[in-house]
N, C-alpha and C positions, 0 to 999 in steps of 0.2 A: 642335323646335316640339312643341307636345303638340296633345292632344283628335284621339281617332279618328272623333268626328262631322263633321268635317269632310274633303271629297275632294279628294285631290291632282290635279295638271292634266295631261290628256291633253297629251302632245306630241308635234305631229304634225310629224315630219322629211317633207319632200315636195322633187322635186329629179328632173331629167331622168337618165336612166339613163347610170350611170358618172361620179356626180359624188361616190358617196362616202358614200350614207345610213347604208349599213349598218356603214360604218368606222367614220363619226362615232355612231354609235348605241350601238355595241358600246365605243366608247372613254370614252364618257359615263358609260355603266354602269358601265365596270373604275374610273372614276376617283372613283365616288359608287355604292356598292351600293342606296344608297336609290331609286337609279332604276333602275327595270324596263326591260325591252325584252320587247313584246307580240309575241307569233310570231301571226303570221296564216294564217290557212286559204286554199289556195290550189288550184284547179283545174288543178296544172302537176305534170306527173311527177315523182317525187320526184329521182330521175337526172339532172333539168334543172341542178342548182346553185344557186349567187349566194346568196341569201339564206339564212338558217336557216326554213323552212316548214314548216306540218304540209299532205301533200298529201292529195286526195281528188279523187275522182271527180267529173265533173256529178251523179250521180245521188247522192252525199253529199254532196255543197253542198247539193242540193236537198232531201233529207232533213234538214240541220240548218238551214235556213232555215223550215223548214216545223215543227220542234222549237222555234222561236225561240231558235237556241242563239247567235244572232250580235248583238252589241251596235250592228255595222254591217257592211253589205256593199252591194259595187257590183260591175258588172262593168268592165274595162278593157282595150283590146289583145287581145281575145278570149279571156280570163280571168276567173274570178269568184276576188273576195278576200272573208274574213270577218276583223271580228274577234272572239273568241271573246268571252262577258259575263261572262269571270272578269277581265278589265279593272278590273272595277268594285270584287271582292274586293280588289286590287292600291290603287286608289283610296281605297277605303275606310280603308284605313290610313293614308289621308293623303301616299302614295308617289307621286312622279310614275311617269307612263308612257308610254314611249317607246313610238310605233309609226308603220312608212311608209305613210303615207295615196298615195292620188291627187289630185290637183288637183281632178278632178270630183266628189270626197265630201266638199271641206271646207267647206263651209255647212252643210251635213246634220251632218257630223262636231259643230261649234259648236252646231249645235241639241241634238243629242244629249249629247252629255258638257257643255257649258256652258264647266266650265275650260278652255279649250283656247288651247294656245301654237301658234302654226304657227313651226317653223322651215323658210325658203325657202333649200336649203342648192344652192349658185352654184358654176361653175367658168368660168374662161375659155373660149370655144369652141377655142383649140387643145388646152387641157389635157383637154377633155372628149373631144373628136376622140381625140386620143392613148390616153388610158384607156379608148376601147370599141373601137377597134383592136387594142389590146394584148388586152382580154380573148376577142378572136376570136370572140363568139357571132352577130356581127350582120356579112355584107359592107357593103360599100361606097356601096351605095345606102339599105342599113338604118343604116347609122351617118348619112349625112348623112338621114333624115328625121326621129331620132332628135336630132338638131341643130337641125334646124327645129323641132321640138316644143319644146325649151328655151328657146325663145324666147317660147313662149305666155303668155300674164299671168296669174296668180291670180283667180280671181273675185275681182269689189268686194264688201267688205260682212264682211271677215275683222277680227274684232277687234284680237286680237294677230298681228302679222303681224310677223317679225323675218328678216332676208336675213342668210346667213350663207357667207360664201366661204370654197367649200374647194380652191381653187386651189393652195394650197401645202403648206407642212407643217400634217399633221394638228391636232398640238398648238394648232395657231393659231386652228382651226377648231373645238375642243373648248375654247380658253377664252372664245371668242365666244359660244358655245352655254352655257356656264355661265354667265358673267355675265347673258346672257337668262333664263336658267333660273330664274333666283335671282332678280333683278327681278321677273321676273312674278310668280313665289310672294310677294313682300312687298307686289305690289298686287294682294292679294286673289285672286289665282288659283286661291287651295289652298295648302296648308302641303306643301313639300317638308323631308323631314326630313334635316337634318344632324346 
């Protein structure tokens, strides 16, 4: 597609812990170099592992907020998260940007970014429980709390919300997500260069 004056979509990937959001985003970006994964800034220790994020202290995060370095920021589960303003540089090239967002910030993200596609990644409760147990970061009580949170609905009012089942082989979830992303681009959400 042509034209650099049209912003590409922000593709919000949401879902419960252990559902495979990061794996899905990385696989989507690997399958299509015009999709970019946006690194979040998080007030979590760098050695905590998990997703690829930029670790900062609480004070460092506050400084970034004061300097208006975030397009979007929020708090969840005792941590602070930020999406750097550089997301707009990528979008300005008409490219899609994949970003891991919290369900609590989706309506705000829709206002900020306009062209927002939400991929709600799900998996069966048994698959989620198995994945959470295998990664070993949560005790059994925390696994149960996370499974309960997984059943919470997304906020009403999202314009482009699509469910992606990641219970099975990742390639199936990637194919389903790609179909959504490219149909959303065709429906005037902004071009995704292919």
